[in-house]
C-alpha positions as CSV (number, residue, x, y, z in Angstrom):
1,M,115.0,-76.8,-43.8
2,L,116.6,-76.8,-40.3
3,K,116.5,-72.9,-40.2
4,D,112.5,-73.2,-40.8
5,I,112.4,-75.8,-37.9
6,Q,114.2,-73.7,-35.4
7,Q,112.5,-70.6,-36.4
8,T,109.2,-72.6,-35.9
9,R,110.9,-73.7,-32.8
10,N,111.6,-70.2,-31.6
11,E,107.9,-68.9,-32.5
12,L,106.6,-71.9,-30.1
13,I,108.6,-70.5,-27.4
14,D,107.4,-67.1,-28.2
15,Y,103.9,-67.7,-27.9
16,K,104.4,-70.1,-25.0
17,F,106.0,-67.2,-23.3
18,A,103.5,-64.7,-24.0
19,L,100.5,-67.3,-22.6
20,D,102.6,-67.9,-19.3
21,E,103.2,-64.3,-18.5
22,S,99.2,-63.2,-19.6
23,S,97.5,-66.4,-18.8
24,I,96.7,-69.0,-16.2
25,V,97.6,-72.1,-17.9
26,A,96.7,-75.9,-17.5
27,I,97.3,-79.3,-19.3
28,T,95.6,-82.3,-18.1
29,D,95.3,-85.8,-19.5
30,S,92.2,-87.5,-20.8
31,R,90.6,-88.0,-17.7
32,G,91.4,-84.9,-16.2
33,M,94.4,-85.4,-14.3
34,I,96.9,-82.5,-14.2
35,T,100.3,-82.8,-16.3
36,Y,101.4,-79.5,-16.7
37,V,100.7,-75.7,-14.7
38,N,102.5,-72.4,-15.4
39,E,104.0,-70.2,-12.6
40,Q,100.6,-68.0,-12.5
41,F,98.4,-71.1,-11.8
42,C,100.8,-71.7,-8.9
43,L,100.8,-68.0,-8.0
44,I,96.9,-67.6,-7.7
45,S,95.9,-70.9,-6.6
46,K,98.9,-71.3,-4.0
47,Y,99.7,-74.6,-4.7
48,T,103.4,-75.7,-5.9
49,R,103.6,-76.9,-9.1
50,E,104.1,-80.8,-7.3
51,E,101.0,-80.4,-5.2
52,L,98.9,-79.8,-8.4
53,I,100.8,-81.8,-10.9
54,G,99.2,-85.7,-10.7
55,N,95.6,-84.2,-8.8
56,D,92.6,-83.3,-10.7
57,H,90.8,-79.9,-11.1
58,R,89.0,-80.8,-8.0
59,I,91.6,-79.7,-5.3
60,V,90.7,-76.0,-6.4
61,N,87.1,-76.8,-6.4
62,S,85.1,-74.1,-4.2
63,R,82.2,-76.3,-4.2
64,Y,80.0,-73.0,-5.4
65,H,79.2,-74.3,-8.9
66,S,76.2,-77.3,-9.2
67,K,77.0,-80.9,-10.2
68,S,75.1,-80.2,-13.8
69,F,77.4,-76.9,-14.4
70,F,80.2,-79.8,-14.5
71,K,78.7,-82.4,-16.1
72,D,77.7,-79.8,-18.8
73,M,81.5,-78.6,-19.0
74,W,82.7,-82.7,-19.3
75,R,80.0,-83.7,-22.1
76,T,81.3,-80.3,-24.0
77,I,84.9,-81.2,-24.2
78,G,84.4,-85.0,-24.0
79,N,82.8,-84.5,-27.4
80,G,85.7,-82.3,-28.7
81,K,84.3,-79.2,-28.6
82,V,85.4,-75.9,-26.6
83,W,84.4,-75.0,-23.4
84,K,83.8,-71.8,-22.0
85,G,82.5,-70.3,-18.3
86,E,83.4,-68.5,-15.6
87,I,84.6,-70.6,-12.6
88,R,84.7,-69.7,-9.2
89,N,87.7,-71.8,-7.6
90,R,89.4,-72.0,-3.9
91,A,93.2,-71.7,-3.3
92,K,95.3,-73.7,-0.8
93,D,94.4,-70.6,1.9
94,G,91.0,-71.0,1.7
95,S,90.3,-67.6,-0.3
96,F,88.3,-67.8,-3.7
97,Y,88.9,-66.5,-7.3
98,W,87.0,-66.2,-10.2
99,T,88.4,-67.4,-13.5
100,D,87.3,-66.7,-17.0
101,T,88.0,-70.2,-18.7
102,T,88.5,-71.6,-22.1
103,I,89.3,-75.1,-22.2
104,V,90.3,-77.0,-25.4
105,P,90.6,-80.8,-26.2
106,F,93.1,-81.6,-28.3
107,L,91.9,-84.8,-30.4
108,N,94.0,-87.8,-31.8
109,E,93.3,-89.4,-34.7
110,K,90.4,-91.0,-33.8
111,G,88.9,-87.6,-33.1
112,K,88.7,-88.6,-29.4
113,P,90.5,-86.1,-26.5
114,Y,93.6,-87.3,-25.2
115,Q,94.3,-84.4,-23.4
116,Y,92.9,-81.1,-22.8
117,L,94.6,-77.5,-22.2
118,A,93.0,-75.0,-20.2
119,I,93.6,-71.0,-20.6
120,R,92.4,-68.7,-17.5
121,Y,92.0,-65.0,-16.6
122,E,91.8,-64.3,-13.1
123,I,88.5,-61.7,-13.0
124,T,87.9,-61.7,-9.4
125,E,87.7,-57.7,-9.3
126,R,85.1,-57.8,-11.9
127,K,82.8,-60.8,-10.3
128,R,83.1,-58.5,-6.9
129,V,81.6,-55.4,-8.7
130,E,79.1,-57.2,-10.2
131,Q,78.2,-59.1,-7.5
132,E,77.7,-55.7,-5.1
133,L,75.6,-54.4,-8.4
134,Q,73.4,-57.6,-8.1
135,K,72.9,-57.4,-4.3
136,M,71.9,-53.4,-5.1
137,M,69.2,-54.7,-7.9
138,T,68.3,-57.4,-5.1
139,N,67.7,-54.9,-2.5
140,I,65.5,-52.6,-4.9
141,I,63.6,-55.6,-5.9
142,D,63.1,-56.1,-2.1
143,V,62.0,-53.1,-1.4
144,Q,59.4,-53.1,-4.2
145,E,58.0,-56.2,-3.2
146,E,57.7,-54.8,0.2
147,E,56.2,-51.6,-1.0
148,R,53.3,-54.1,-3.4
149,K,52.6,-56.0,-0.3
150,R,51.9,-52.4,1.8
151,L,49.7,-51.5,-0.8
152,S,48.0,-54.7,-1.6
153,R,46.8,-55.0,2.2
154,N,46.0,-51.3,2.2
155,L,44.2,-51.4,-0.6
156,H,42.4,-54.6,0.8
157,D,41.6,-54.2,4.1
158,G,41.4,-50.4,3.5
159,I,39.4,-49.2,0.9
160,G,38.6,-53.0,0.0
161,Q,37.2,-53.4,3.3
162,N,34.9,-49.8,3.6
163,L,33.3,-50.5,0.1
164,Y,32.6,-53.6,1.4
165,S,30.8,-52.0,4.2
166,H,29.2,-49.3,1.6
167,L,27.9,-52.4,0.3
168,I,26.3,-54.1,2.9
169,T,24.2,-50.5,3.8
170,I,23.2,-50.2,0.4
171,N,21.8,-53.7,0.7
172,R,19.7,-52.7,3.8
173,L,18.3,-49.6,2.3
174,M,17.4,-51.8,-0.8
175,S,15.2,-54.0,1.7
176,E,13.3,-50.9,3.0
177,V,13.2,-48.6,-0.3
178,D,12.4,-49.3,-3.6
179,H,14.8,-46.7,-5.6
180,P,16.6,-47.1,-9.1
181,L,19.3,-45.2,-8.0
182,L,19.8,-47.6,-4.8
183,Q,20.3,-50.6,-7.6
184,Q,22.8,-48.6,-9.5
185,M,24.8,-47.4,-6.4
186,Q,24.7,-51.6,-5.6
187,E,26.3,-52.6,-8.8
188,E,28.8,-49.5,-8.7
189,A,29.9,-50.6,-5.4
190,T,30.3,-54.4,-6.4
191,Q,32.1,-53.3,-9.3
192,L,34.4,-51.2,-7.7
193,I,35.0,-54.1,-5.0
194,E,35.8,-56.5,-7.7
195,E,38.4,-53.8,-9.2
196,I,40.0,-53.0,-5.9
197,R,40.3,-57.4,-5.6
198,E,42.0,-57.3,-9.0
199,I,44.7,-54.7,-8.4
200,S,45.5,-56.0,-4.9
201,W,46.3,-59.7,-6.3
202,E,48.0,-58.1,-9.1
203,L,50.2,-56.2,-6.2
204,R,50.6,-59.1,-4.6
205,P,48.6,-62.0,-3.7
206,S,47.9,-62.9,-0.2
207,V,47.9,-66.7,-1.0
208,L,51.4,-66.7,-1.6
209,D,52.7,-65.8,1.4
210,D,49.7,-67.8,3.6
211,L,50.2,-71.1,1.7
212,G,53.4,-70.7,-0.6
213,L,54.2,-70.8,-4.6
214,V,52.1,-73.3,-5.8
215,P,48.6,-72.8,-4.9
216,A,49.4,-68.9,-5.8
217,I,50.3,-70.2,-9.2
218,R,47.2,-72.2,-9.6
219,S,45.1,-69.4,-8.3
220,F,46.8,-66.8,-10.8
221,L,46.1,-69.5,-13.4
222,S,42.5,-69.5,-13.0
223,R,42.0,-66.3,-13.3
224,Y,43.9,-65.7,-16.5
225,S,41.7,-68.4,-17.8
226,D,39.0,-66.8,-16.9
227,H,39.7,-63.8,-18.3
228,Y,41.4,-64.5,-21.4
229,N,39.8,-67.5,-22.5
230,I,43.5,-69.0,-22.6
231,D,44.0,-72.8,-21.1
232,V,47.1,-73.3,-19.3
233,Y,48.3,-76.7,-18.7
234,F,50.6,-76.2,-15.1
235,D,52.6,-79.6,-13.9
236,C,54.4,-79.4,-11.0
237,V,56.9,-81.1,-9.1
238,L,58.3,-79.3,-5.9
239,K,59.2,-81.0,-2.6
240,D,59.0,-78.7,0.0
241,R,58.5,-74.8,0.0
242,L,61.4,-72.4,-1.4
243,P,62.7,-69.5,0.1
244,I,59.9,-66.4,-0.4
245,S,62.7,-64.7,-2.5
246,I,62.7,-67.4,-4.6
247,E,59.0,-67.8,-5.0
248,L,58.5,-64.6,-5.6
249,T,60.8,-64.3,-8.5
250,I,58.9,-67.6,-10.1
251,Y,55.6,-66.6,-9.6
252,R,56.7,-62.8,-11.0
253,I,58.3,-64.2,-14.1
254,I,55.7,-67.0,-15.0
255,Q,53.0,-63.7,-14.5
256,E,55.0,-61.5,-16.8
257,A,55.9,-64.6,-19.6
258,L,51.7,-65.2,-18.9
259,T,51.3,-61.4,-19.8
260,N,53.0,-61.4,-22.9
261,I,51.6,-64.8,-23.9
262,R,47.9,-63.0,-23.8
263,K,49.9,-59.5,-25.8
264,Y,51.7,-61.6,-28.5
265,A,51.5,-65.3,-28.8
266,D,47.9,-65.3,-30.5
267,V,47.2,-68.6,-29.0
268,S,44.2,-70.5,-27.1
269,D,46.5,-72.4,-24.6
270,A,50.1,-72.6,-23.1
271,T,51.9,-74.4,-20.4
272,V,53.6,-73.9,-17.5
273,A,55.8,-76.6,-15.9
274,V,58.1,-76.0,-12.4
275,R,60.7,-78.8,-11.7
276,E,63.2,-79.5,-8.8
277,L,66.1,-81.3,-10.0
278,D,69.1,-82.3,-8.2
279,D,70.6,-78.7,-7.1
280,I,68.2,-76.5,-9.1
281,V,64.5,-75.2,-9.6
282,R,64.0,-75.4,-13.4
283,V,60.5,-73.2,-14.4
284,L,59.3,-73.9,-18.3
285,V,56.6,-71.4,-19.7
286,E,55.6,-72.1,-23.6
287,D,53.6,-71.3,-26.5
288,K,53.0,-72.3,-30.1
289,G,51.8,-69.1,-31.1
290,R,53.5,-66.2,-33.2
291,G,57.7,-66.2,-32.1
292,F,59.5,-63.6,-32.9
293,D,63.5,-63.3,-34.5
294,R,66.1,-63.0,-31.4
295,E,68.8,-61.2,-34.1
296,I,65.7,-58.8,-34.8
297,Q,63.3,-57.9,-32.4
298,T,65.0,-55.9,-29.1
299,L,63.5,-57.5,-25.7
300,G,61.4,-55.0,-23.5
301,V,61.0,-53.9,-20.8
302,G,59.0,-56.9,-19.1
303,M,62.0,-59.1,-20.6
304,F,64.6,-57.4,-19.0
305,S,62.6,-57.3,-15.7
306,M,62.4,-61.3,-15.9
307,D,65.9,-61.2,-16.6
308,E,66.9,-58.9,-13.6
309,R,64.9,-61.1,-11.3
310,A,66.4,-64.4,-12.2
311,R,69.8,-62.8,-11.8
312,A,68.6,-61.4,-8.0
313,V,68.5,-65.1,-6.9
314,G,71.0,-66.4,-8.7
315,G,69.2,-67.8,-11.6
316,E,69.6,-67.6,-15.3
317,L,66.9,-66.7,-17.5
318,F,66.9,-68.3,-21.5
319,I,64.5,-67.0,-24.4
320,L,64.2,-69.7,-27.2
321,S,61.9,-67.8,-30.0
322,S,61.8,-68.2,-33.5
323,P,58.9,-67.1,-36.0
324,G,56.3,-69.3,-35.9
325,E,57.4,-71.5,-33.8
326,G,56.3,-70.0,-30.3
327,T,58.2,-69.2,-27.4
328,K,59.7,-70.8,-24.5
329,I,60.9,-68.8,-21.5
330,I,63.3,-71.0,-19.0
331,L,64.4,-70.2,-15.7
332,E,67.1,-72.0,-14.1
333,V,67.4,-71.0,-10.0
334,P,69.9,-72.9,-7.8
335,L,68.3,-74.1,-4.9
336,P,70.3,-73.4,-1.2
337,K,73.0,-75.1,-0.2
338,C,72.6,-76.9,3.0
339,E,74.6,-75.9,5.6
């Protein structure tokens, strides 16, 4: 019996040694106060064990993450569930480091957490590479948008204006000459002008730059409903204009999501909602149509494009769908922090 106890004790010591050598470990009580840290925690945070024990994790808070991020974390572990995520922390010298974190609640006989074990792995270099790749993607999207804007203006102000001048000339001729070809030319010129306007609008609606996101969405939804006979219920609460990069991202994702609804959902109505919360903007595009199985159906180019656009502004895209239950596209974008 004593031999078994000693063997179990030795195994636990070996497990602790392996964990301490490979991971950043901390234990907190039910209130979040630190009761134990290993040497790896001290090394990466540059705090001494004495400075850390008795404090909570706000001592290494980088203020990078939103309040809702930590509320979600505490809600999860407070309910006795394991939480996993990536956290950016701030060391004592002011430098930042990223960790891949798992927090495990220890439960008492009543099923309530009495302490939490946090196991972390440093991923600072990986995050640096990811951020560089993201910066490259953002630059590519910016270049694409600038090219869209240039082409849109050239079409509208160049070809579009020339066609409009020709239409005026045709109308003047029709007032003086009665010929069936003139009427045909008038109809063709009018149709071409409308097509140029549509292409220009798809490339980059001028109202987005001039008046902002909400008028641009309303204008797009009006045209969308007229063209495709799909009623879109729009609900928006925004306090002020957002940075143009965020407005463009929201506009393009709504545009792409509604295009998918038109092609695949088989519905007569949809919903678009934009909400400004404490520190994020949340966008919802929803339909009650066909839906699809995420486990079976791979995402297309449009969905991939939406996801990349969301990442380019530091946001997240969530796709919720099931056959016969419709689809929800949810975008969450962090608001710029006030300096």
